[in-house]
N, C-alpha and C positions, 0 to 999 in steps of 0.2 A: 490693367494692373490687377493682380490677384489679391482678393480680399484676405486680410490676415485671419487665421483660424481662431475660432472662439476658444476662450479659456475659462476655467473655473478653478477656484481654490480648493474645492471639495472633491474627493473621490466618491463617485456614485456607485451604489449597489444597483446594477441594472438587470432587470429581468428580460431575457431574450425569448420572445414569443413568436411562434409561427407554426405552419403545418408540420405534423409528424406522420400521421397515417396517410396511406395512399388515397387518391381519389377513386371514385367508382370506375372511371375509365381505366385507370392504371391497374386496378385490381382485376378488371375484366380482361385486360391484355396480359395478365400473368406477370405484371411488373411491380407488384406490391412491395416486395422486399427491396428491390432496387430503388423504388421511390422513397422508402423509409430511410435507406442509407444516404440518399442524396439530400433529404431534408435534414438529417442529423449533421451531415458534413457542412451544409450551408450555415446552420446554427453555430457549429463549431468555429467556422471561419469568422463569423460576426463576433463571436466571443474573443477570439484572438485579436481582432482589430480593436475591440473595446479595451482589452488589456493594454495594448500598445498606447492607447490614449490615456492610460493611467487609472482606468476604472475597474470595478470588480463585478464581472458578469455572473449571472446564475443561468445555467442552460438546462432546462428540464429534459430536453431531447436526449442528452447523454446520461443524465442521472437516472431517468425513468425508462430507459430503453428496454422494451420487452416485459415491462411490469404486467400489462394486461394479458398479452398473448402467452408469455412463457411462465409467468408466476401467478396468474389468475388474480391479480389485484383488481378489485371492482373499479370500474371507470369513474363512478361517482366519488370514490375515495381519492383517486388520482387527481380528478378535477379540483376537489376541495383542497388537497395539498398544494396544487399549483396556485390556486387563488390566495391561499394563505402566504405563499412565498411572494406573490405580487405585492401583498400588503406590507411585507417586510422590506421591500426595495425602495430606492429613492427615485428610480426612473424606469421606463418601459421602452424596450426596442421591439417594434412590430415588423416582422419579416413579411408576413402575408396572412391572408385570411384562411381560417378553417373554423369549424364549430368550437373546438377547444380554445383556439387563439382569440376568437371573438369574445368568448366568455371571460378570458383573462383580461382582454382589453377593456371590457365593460367595468371590471373592478378597478383598473388603473384610472379610467375616466372618473369614476365615482370618488376615488381618493385624490384626484387632482394631480396625479403624477405627470411629469413631462413624458410625452410619447414621441419617440423618434422613429422615423421610417428610413432615413438615410444616414450613413456613417458621417457624412460631411456636417450634419447638423449637431452631432454629439460634441460638446466642448472638450478640449484637452485639459488635463489637470495642469495647472501652472507649475512650472519647475520640474515637471515630470521628465526624467531622463529617457529619451527614446531607446527602445531595446534594439540591440544589434541582431536579435534573432528574427529570422523570417518566420512566416506562419508555418511553413513546412518544417523548418528546423525546430520550432517550438513543439510541434506535434510529435516529432521524432523523440525529442527529449522527454516529453510527458509519457510517451509510450515506453521509453527505456526505464523511466522511474517506476511505472506500473509493473513492468516485467521484473525489474530488480527486487521490488518489494515482494512480489509473488515468489521469486526464487529464494529470497531470504526466509520467508515463512515456511516454504516447502523444505528447505535445508534443515531447519531446526525441528520441524515436525518429524522428518525422517530420522534424525539423530535420536530423539526421545522415544519414538516408536520402536526402533531397533534396541534401544536401551532397556525398554520394558520387557521385550522378548528375552533378551540376554539375562536380565534379572530373574525372570521366571525359570530359565534353564539353570542358573546358579542355585536357585532355591531347591530345585529337584535334586541336584547333586548333593546339596547339604543335607537333604532329608534322607539320603540313602543310608542303609544300615552297614554298608561296607566302608570301613574307615579309609581305604585307599581312594574310593570314589569321592568321599567327603572331602578329602584333602585337596581335590582339584576344584572345589566350589569357587574360590576366588579367581580362577583363571579366566572364565568367560567375561566377567566385567573388565578385567585388565586388557583382554584382547579387544573388547569393544572400545575402550578408551583410546588405545593406541592405533587401532585400525579404522575406527569409524569417527569417534568424537573429535580427535585432534585435527585430522585433515579436513573434515567437513566444517568444523568450527572456524578453521582458517579461511575457508571459502566464504562462510557466512560473514566474517569480519570484512573481507574484501567487498562484499555486496553492501554492507553497512556503510563503509567509507564512501563508496560510489553514490549511495543514496544521500549521504550528507553533502557531497559535492553538488549533486543536482538540486538539493534544497537551497544551498547557498547561491547557485546560479539563478534559480527562480526568484529568490529574494532580491538579488542585486539587479537583475534585468527587468523583472516584472513587478516588483514590489509585493509579491505574494509571500506572506509570512508562513513558511513551511519550516517547522523546527523539530519534528518528532525525532528523526535520527541524529540531528545536531545535538539536541539535549541528551539523547541516549548515549551518544559517544562521549560527550563531556562527562557524564556520570561514570562511565567506564574508566575514563582516565583518572578521575578522582579516586576510584577504587584501587588504582595502582600506586597512589601517592603515599606519603608518610602517615596519613590518617586511616590507612587501611585497617589496622588492628582495632581501631576505635569505631570505625564506621561499618558500612555494609560491605561484605565481601562479594566479589563476582562469582557467578556459578562456576566458572572455569577454575578459579583459585580454590574454592571449596572442594570441587571435584578432584583437583590435583592432590590435595591433602588426603582425601578418602582413598584414592588409588595408591598413594604412597603407603598408606597403612595396609591396604589389601596386598600390596606387593610384599611387604614385610611379613604379613600373616601367611602368604603363600609360601614364602621361603621357610618359615618355621614349620608349617605343616609338612612340606616336602622333606625337610630334615628329619621330622619325627617319624615319618613312615618309610624313610629310605631303606632300612633293612628289609621291611616287609615288601617294599616295591621291588627290590633286587630279587628276593626270593620268588615273588610272583612272576617276574620276567624270566627268571632262569628255570623255575620249576612250576609251571602253570598248573 
């Protein structure tokens, strides 16, 4: 008869420790990068299993990937950070031996942390709802969240970079000595608002809603409290409510008012130079 799985009432912060760098043999066989990716993937799969048991893993393999090679972070600094994270955790999962992993395990032993080598030995959190997501599905969802967040950031960076260039162009038109040229100064910002801001902002809001959905999924399935876009979207809804005039306005609302004023100004300016414009067109 199968023994009933161990349970605990507490969710543990568990440090996942194991090899990251390739062995000398792997490096000599020109398989260093492949070995690193395999080590990262093994740690990631352990983390997913710990999440399904109800715990909160910390995986240095994914957080610190490339720090030494790509970003020239000193190894002593990286080891010190890892050992400090070990001290913050409640338990320690040991995948296998390496110089860095042994250093981390030594700290765990000194602190008296529970050290696990097999997933079967890690107790499940009592009352934990098992997730319906497989490890592969969870990885896909996390990757989608990462891509959506990057797309969201890039969308608004593009909007405001284009806006800055358009504002500079409008400034040049306004600085002209020719009143006909000056009259068209509000036109570039209006064109940017209609052709760039509105469509790209709509796309950004779609990304924001999807990010909120993923955060809700992770919270319900895994117990991971992710709330950045959930709170952000709640605040945006409040800005559309009856307290809008008394509270903070959304950028989109304020920008809409500004563009309405610019549109009116553009109409007035065009009306004021209409005779000169007709003469300039007919008799250049």
